N, C-alpha and C positions, 0 to 999 in steps of 0.2 A: 452328352447325349449323342448317340449316333443317328445320323440321318440316312445312311446307306448301310447295307449289310456288310460290305467290305470296307474296313477302316482305311485301307490304302486308297481306295477310290475317293473317300471323303477327303483325304489329305490332298489328292490331286485337284479336286473341285475347289477346295479352299485356296490352294496355291494359284489356280487359274484366276479366280475372282480377285484375290489380292494383287496378283500380277497385272491384271487389267486395270485395277484401281491405281496402281503405281504408274502405269504408262499414261493414264489419263491425267493424273496430277502432275507428272513431269511435263507433259505437253502444255498444260495450262500455265505452268510456272515459266517455261522457256519460250513460249510463243512470242512473236514480235509485237511490240507496242504499236498503237496507231501512228505515233510520230515516226517510228522507224519504217513502217510500211509506206508512209507518204514520202519518204526520202529526206525528211528534215534532219538537220544535224542536232542530235540530242546529247552527244558525247563531249561537247566542248566545255571547257572550264572557263568562267569569266576571269578577266585579268585581276590579279591581286589575290585570288583564292588558290592557295597552294595545297594540294592534297597531302595529308600526313599519314604516316604509317600507324595504324591502330593495332596495338598488341592484343593478344587474346586475353579477355578478362579473366581474372583469377578464379571467378566462380565456375567458369567452364573447365578450367584445369582441375578444380576440385571435383566437379561432377564426373569428369573422365576418369580420374584416379579412383573415385568411389565405385564407379561401374566396373573398372578392371579388377579392383580388390574384391568386389562382390562376386564377380564371375569366378575368380580364382578360388575364393573361399567356398563357393558352392561346389566347384569341381573337386576340391579336396574333401569336403564333407561327404559328397556323393561317393567318392572312392572309399572312404573309411566306413561308411554305413552300408555299402553294397546295394545301393539303389537310390533313386531320386527321392528328394525330400518332399513330403506333402501327402 
C-alpha cells in the first residue's frame, strides 16, 4: 500500500527511518559499559584461563551456503521468467 503519491519518495522515507534505526541500534550495541567508563580494567583474563579459538559452528556455514544458493537460484529464475517471482 502506498502512503505517498510518489513511490520513490516512499522509498526514501523508508530508507531514512531504517537508517536511523540502524544508527541507534549500533550506538546502543557499541557504547561503553559502566565499568569501562569508570576506568576499571575489565579486559584482563584470570590466571589459568587461556582463551581458545572457537571455529565457526557448522550451522552458520550451512545457513550462509543456503542463503547464497537461494539468492543465486532466485536470480537465475528471475532471468529465465523475465520478471520477479511473486
